[in-house]
C-alpha positions as CSV (number, residue, x, y, z in Angstrom):
1,X,-78.5,-46.9,-31.7
2,X,-78.8,-44.1,-29.1
3,X,-82.5,-43.7,-28.8
4,X,-83.9,-41.6,-26.0
5,X,-80.3,-41.0,-24.6
6,X,-79.7,-37.3,-24.1
7,X,-76.7,-35.4,-22.7
8,X,-72.9,-35.9,-22.6
9,X,-71.5,-38.6,-20.4
10,X,-68.3,-36.6,-19.9
11,X,-66.2,-39.8,-20.0
12,X,-67.5,-40.7,-16.4
13,X,-69.6,-43.3,-14.7
14,X,-73.1,-42.1,-13.8
15,X,-72.3,-41.3,-10.2
16,X,-69.1,-39.4,-11.0
17,X,-70.9,-37.5,-13.8
18,X,-73.7,-36.6,-11.4
19,X,-71.2,-35.3,-8.8
20,X,-69.3,-33.2,-11.4
21,X,-72.4,-31.6,-12.8
22,X,-73.6,-30.8,-9.2
23,X,-70.3,-29.2,-8.2
24,X,-70.2,-27.0,-11.3
25,X,-73.8,-25.9,-10.7
26,X,-73.0,-25.1,-7.0
27,X,-70.0,-23.1,-8.0
28,X,-72.1,-21.1,-10.5
29,X,-74.7,-20.3,-7.9
30,X,-72.1,-19.2,-5.3
31,X,-69.7,-17.3,-7.6
32,X,-72.2,-16.2,-10.2
33,X,-69.6,-16.6,-12.9
34,X,-67.1,-19.4,-13.5
35,X,-64.7,-20.7,-16.1
36,X,-65.0,-24.3,-17.2
37,X,-65.0,-26.4,-20.4
38,X,-67.9,-26.2,-22.9
39,X,-69.1,-29.7,-22.4
40,X,-69.4,-29.3,-18.6
41,X,-71.0,-25.9,-19.0
42,X,-73.8,-27.3,-21.2
43,X,-74.6,-30.0,-18.8
44,X,-74.4,-27.8,-15.7
45,X,-76.5,-25.2,-17.3
46,X,-79.6,-27.4,-17.3
47,X,-79.3,-28.1,-13.6
48,X,-78.8,-24.4,-12.7
49,X,-81.9,-23.4,-14.6
50,X,-83.9,-26.2,-12.8
51,X,-82.7,-25.1,-9.4
52,X,-83.6,-21.4,-10.1
53,X,-87.1,-22.5,-11.2
54,X,-87.5,-24.4,-7.9
55,X,-86.4,-21.3,-6.0
56,X,-89.0,-19.1,-7.8
57,X,-91.8,-21.5,-6.7
58,X,-90.7,-21.5,-3.1
59,X,-92.8,-24.4,-1.7
60,X,-91.6,-26.8,1.0
61,X,-91.4,-29.6,-1.5
62,X,-89.3,-27.5,-3.8
63,X,-86.8,-26.8,-0.9
64,X,-86.5,-30.4,-0.1
65,X,-86.0,-31.2,-3.8
66,X,-83.2,-28.6,-4.0
67,X,-81.5,-29.8,-0.9
68,X,-81.5,-33.4,-2.3
69,X,-79.5,-32.1,-5.2
70,X,-77.2,-29.5,-3.6
71,X,-76.8,-31.1,-0.1
72,X,-76.1,-27.6,1.4
73,X,-78.5,-25.9,3.8
74,X,-76.8,-22.4,3.4
75,X,-76.8,-22.6,-0.4
76,X,-80.5,-23.7,-0.5
77,X,-81.4,-20.8,1.8
78,X,-79.6,-18.3,-0.4
79,X,-81.0,-19.8,-3.6
80,X,-84.7,-19.3,-2.3
81,X,-84.2,-15.9,-0.6
82,X,-81.8,-13.9,-2.7
83,X,-80.9,-15.7,-6.1
84,X,-84.4,-16.5,-7.2
85,X,-85.7,-13.1,-6.5
86,X,-83.4,-11.7,-9.2
87,X,-85.2,-13.6,-11.9
88,X,-88.9,-12.7,-11.1
89,X,-89.3,-10.9,-14.4
90,X,-87.7,-13.7,-16.4
91,X,-89.5,-16.9,-17.6
92,X,-86.2,-18.5,-18.7
93,X,-82.6,-17.8,-19.9
94,X,-81.2,-17.8,-16.3
95,X,-77.6,-18.6,-17.5
96,X,-75.3,-17.5,-20.2
97,X,-72.3,-19.2,-21.9
98,X,-69.5,-17.0,-23.3
99,X,-66.8,-18.8,-25.3
100,X,-63.1,-18.3,-24.8
101,X,-60.0,-19.7,-26.3
102,X,-58.5,-23.2,-26.3
103,X,-56.9,-24.6,-23.2
104,X,-53.2,-25.2,-23.5
105,X,-52.4,-29.0,-23.2
106,X,-55.5,-30.8,-24.2
107,X,-56.9,-28.1,-26.4
108,X,-60.3,-28.1,-24.7
109,X,-62.8,-25.3,-25.4
110,X,-63.0,-23.0,-22.4
111,X,-66.1,-20.9,-21.7
112,X,-67.6,-18.6,-19.0
113,X,-70.8,-19.9,-17.3
114,X,-72.5,-17.1,-15.6
115,X,-75.9,-16.0,-14.4
116,X,-77.7,-13.4,-16.4
117,X,-78.7,-11.5,-13.3
118,X,-76.1,-10.9,-10.6
119,X,-76.1,-9.5,-7.1
120,X,-74.3,-6.2,-6.5
121,X,-70.9,-6.6,-5.0
122,X,-70.0,-4.0,-2.4
123,X,-66.2,-3.4,-2.1
124,X,-65.4,-3.1,1.6
125,X,-63.4,-0.2,3.0
126,X,-59.6,-0.7,3.6
127,X,-58.7,-2.6,6.7
128,X,-57.7,-0.8,9.8
129,X,-54.3,-2.5,9.7
130,X,-53.6,-0.8,6.3
131,X,-54.5,2.6,7.8
132,X,-52.3,2.0,10.8
133,X,-49.3,1.1,8.5
134,X,-49.7,4.4,6.6
135,X,-49.7,6.3,9.8
136,X,-46.5,4.6,11.0
137,X,-44.8,5.5,7.7
138,X,-45.8,9.1,8.1
139,X,-44.5,9.2,11.7
140,X,-41.2,7.7,10.6
141,X,-40.8,10.2,7.9
142,X,-41.3,13.0,10.3
143,X,-38.7,11.6,12.6
144,X,-36.2,11.3,9.8
145,X,-36.5,15.0,9.0
146,X,-35.4,16.0,12.5
147,X,-32.7,13.3,12.8
148,X,-29.9,14.8,10.7
149,X,-29.5,17.9,12.9
150,X,-29.1,15.7,16.0
151,X,-26.6,13.4,14.3
152,X,-24.5,16.4,13.2
153,X,-24.4,17.7,16.8
154,X,-23.1,14.3,18.1
155,X,-20.4,14.0,15.5
156,X,-18.7,17.3,16.1
157,X,-17.1,16.4,19.4
158,X,-15.9,13.1,18.0
159,X,-14.3,14.8,15.1
160,X,-12.5,17.2,17.3
161,X,-11.1,14.4,19.4
162,X,-9.9,12.5,16.3
163,X,-8.1,15.7,15.0
164,X,-6.4,16.2,18.3
165,X,-5.2,12.6,18.5
166,X,-3.8,12.8,14.9
167,X,-2.0,16.1,15.7
168,X,-0.4,14.5,18.7
169,X,0.8,11.5,16.7
170,X,2.4,13.8,14.1
171,X,4.3,15.7,16.8
172,X,5.7,12.4,18.2
173,X,4.0,12.6,21.6
174,X,2.0,9.5,21.0
175,X,3.4,6.0,20.2
176,X,2.0,5.0,16.9
177,X,2.3,1.3,17.5
178,X,0.3,1.3,20.8
179,X,-2.6,3.5,20.0
180,X,-5.3,3.0,17.4
181,X,-7.8,5.6,16.1
182,X,-11.3,5.6,17.6
183,X,-12.9,6.7,14.3
184,X,-12.8,5.4,10.8
185,X,-11.8,7.4,7.8
186,X,-15.5,8.0,6.8
187,X,-16.1,9.7,10.2
188,X,-13.1,12.1,9.9
189,X,-14.1,15.4,8.5
190,X,-10.9,16.4,6.7
191,X,-8.4,13.5,6.2
192,X,-6.3,15.2,3.4
193,X,-4.4,17.7,5.6
194,X,-3.4,14.9,8.0
195,X,-2.0,12.8,5.2
196,X,-0.2,15.9,3.8
197,X,1.5,16.6,7.1
198,X,2.7,13.0,7.4
199,X,4.3,13.1,3.9
200,X,6.0,16.4,4.8
201,X,7.5,14.7,7.9
202,X,8.8,11.8,5.8
203,X,10.4,14.2,3.3
204,X,12.2,16.0,6.2
205,X,13.6,12.7,7.5
206,X,14.8,11.7,4.0
207,X,16.7,15.1,3.6
208,X,18.4,14.7,6.9
209,X,19.5,11.1,5.9
210,X,21.0,12.4,2.7
211,X,23.0,15.1,4.5
212,X,24.3,12.5,7.0
213,X,25.3,9.9,4.3
214,X,27.4,12.0,2.0
215,X,28.3,11.0,-1.6
216,X,29.1,7.6,-3.0
217,X,27.4,5.5,-0.3
218,X,24.2,3.7,-0.1
219,X,22.0,3.8,2.8
220,X,19.1,1.5,3.6
221,X,16.7,3.1,6.0
222,X,13.4,1.7,7.2
223,X,10.6,3.7,8.9
224,X,7.1,2.4,9.6
225,X,4.5,5.2,9.8
226,X,1.2,3.8,10.8
227,X,-1.9,5.9,10.3
228,X,-4.8,3.5,9.6
229,X,-3.7,2.0,6.3
230,X,-0.9,4.5,5.4
231,X,2.4,2.5,5.6
232,X,5.8,3.5,4.3
233,X,8.4,0.7,4.5
234,X,11.9,0.0,3.4
235,X,12.9,3.3,1.8
236,X,16.1,3.1,-0.3
237,X,18.0,6.3,-0.6
238,X,20.9,6.8,-3.1
239,X,23.2,9.6,-4.1
240,X,21.1,10.7,-7.1
241,X,17.8,10.9,-5.2
242,X,16.1,14.2,-5.1
243,X,13.0,15.3,-3.1
C-alpha cells in the first residue's frame, strides 16, 4: 500500500523526475506562462510556490537554497529582486492552471501554467533597419515616377532609325539577306504600315508575272522577302489567279 507517498512519479526515475520538474519550474519563472501537460503542471506548481516563498523571505540561506534547486545565478537574482516583489500582498496562490484541449497523438491533457502576477512587457520600437527599408522603398517610387519620361525621350531616335531602315529595304536600296533590324517588333512604334507596304509590293510583282506569262501556262516563281519573321516562299501563279 502507498502510505506516505505523495505526488506523481511521471513515469521516470527519481533523478529524471526531479530534473523534469525543475526545468518546468524554471521555464515558468522565466516566461511567466507556459503550456505543458496537466500532470507536470501539478508537480511543478508546488516547486514554483516554494521558490516564490523563498524569494519573499530574502535571507542569505534562502538564496542558497534557491540556487541549489535552480542552479542559475541570474534566475535566482531575478527571483529575489523582481518576481518575489510582485507577490507582497499575497500569502499564497502564486500560480494558476488553465485547462486546454487534448494533445493529438497521445491524447494527453494540456494546460497553461502561469503566474498570477506578471511583469509588464514593453514592446520595443521598430528597428532602424525596418525604417531604412521603408525610406528606400519611398525613394525608389519617386525615381520610377520620373523614369518614364526619360525612357520615352531615348526611344524616339531609335524608332526613327528603324523606320528609315525599313523604308530603305522596301525601296530596294538595302540587301535584305545581309542586314538585320536593330530593334525588335515591340520597340517599333507602328509596324502595321510597314507590313502593308510589303504586301503591296508583292502584289505588284505577281501582276507583272501574270502579264508576262500569258494564258494556258503555269509559272512557278519564288521570292523570299525577309522582314523579321515575315516570309513569302514558293508562290504558284496560275491562269485563273486574281489579285
